[in-house]
C-alpha positions in Angstrom: -22.4 -45.7 -7.3 -18.8 -45.1 -8.9 -19.7 -41.3 -9.3 -20.6 -41.1 -5.4 -17.1 -42.8 -4.6 -15.4 -40.7 -6.6 -16.9 -37.7 -5.3 -16.4 -38.8 -1.7 -12.7 -39.6 -2.6 -12.3 -36.1 -4.0 -14.0 -34.2 -1.1 -11.9 -36.2 1.5 -8.8 -35.3 -0.2 -9.7 -31.8 -0.5 -10.6 -31.7 3.2 -7.2 -33.1 4.1 -5.3 -30.6 2.0 -7.1 -27.8 3.7 -6.5 -29.0 7.1 -2.9 -29.7 6.6 -2.4 -26.4 5.3 -4.4 -25.0 8.3 -2.0 -26.9 10.7 1.1 -25.7 8.9 -0.1 -22.0 9.1 -0.9 -22.4 12.8 2.5 -23.9 13.6 4.2 -20.9 11.9 5.3 -22.5 8.7 8.9 -23.3 9.8 10.9 -26.2 10.8 12.4 -24.4 13.9 9.1 -23.3 15.3 9.5 -19.8 14.5 8.1 -17.5 11.7 4.9 -15.9 11.2 2.1 -17.5 13.1 -1.6 -17.1 12.6 -4.8 -18.4 14.1 -6.7 -18.0 17.6 -3.4 -18.3 19.5 -1.5 -15.8 17.6 -4.3 -13.5 17.9 -4.5 -13.9 21.5 -0.7 -13.4 21.9 -1.0 -10.1 19.9 -3.9 -8.9 22.2 -1.7 -9.6 25.3 1.2 -7.8 24.0 -0.8 -4.8 23.1 -2.5 -4.9 26.4 1.0 -4.7 28.0 1.8 -1.6 25.7 -1.1 0.5 25.1 -1.3 2.6 21.9 1.3 0.0 20.1 0.9 -1.7 16.9 1.7 -5.4 16.3 4.1 -5.8 13.5 4.3 -9.7 13.7 3.8 -12.5 15.7 6.0 -15.9 15.8 6.2 -19.1 17.9 9.3 -18.7 20.1 11.6 -20.4 22.3 13.9 -17.9 23.9 13.9 -17.0 27.2 11.4 -19.6 28.1 8.7 -17.8 25.7 6.0 -19.6 23.8 4.9 -16.5 21.7 7.1 -13.3 20.3 5.3 -10.3 19.2 6.9 -7.5 17.6 5.2 -4.2 18.7 5.7 -0.6 17.6 5.3 1.4 20.6 3.4 4.9 20.5 6.6 6.7 20.5 7.9 4.6 17.3 10.3 2.2 19.2 10.0 -1.3 18.2 10.2 -3.9 21.0 9.8 -7.8 21.1 7.1 -8.9 23.6 7.8 -12.4 24.9 4.9 -14.2 26.3 4.8 -17.7 27.9 2.2 -20.3 27.4 -0.6 -18.6 29.3 0.2 -15.4 27.5 1.7 -13.8 30.3 4.4 -11.1 29.3 8.0 -12.5 30.4 10.2 -9.9 28.5 9.9 -7.0 26.6 13.4 -6.7 24.6 14.9 -4.0 22.3 15.4 -0.2 22.3 17.6 -0.7 25.3 14.7 -2.0 27.6 14.4 -5.2 29.1 11.4 -5.7 31.5 9.1 -8.6 32.6 5.4 -8.1 33.5 2.0 -9.7 34.0 -1.0 -8.9 31.7 -4.5 -10.4 31.5 
């Protein structure tokens, strides 16, 4: 009986550590809401940014709060220029910043 309780306590503690680490990674790991993000939301942001800039490569995904954005995806365009694609909470492009470029547009 004692062994089963100890195993249960260890299992619950391990689950709490894993769940907490996953939440930390999903939130981007920073106190200010910015930093490298991962998880399904970050993956969706990456896909939306690349759909807006075909042929580009996503370098980083972060949570963002500038210009009304929720996500910022750093993209190296096909021509080698690097821009920040800012997306709202619905993964719609609201701005593309960098290399003397500033544009807005929608993407599905």
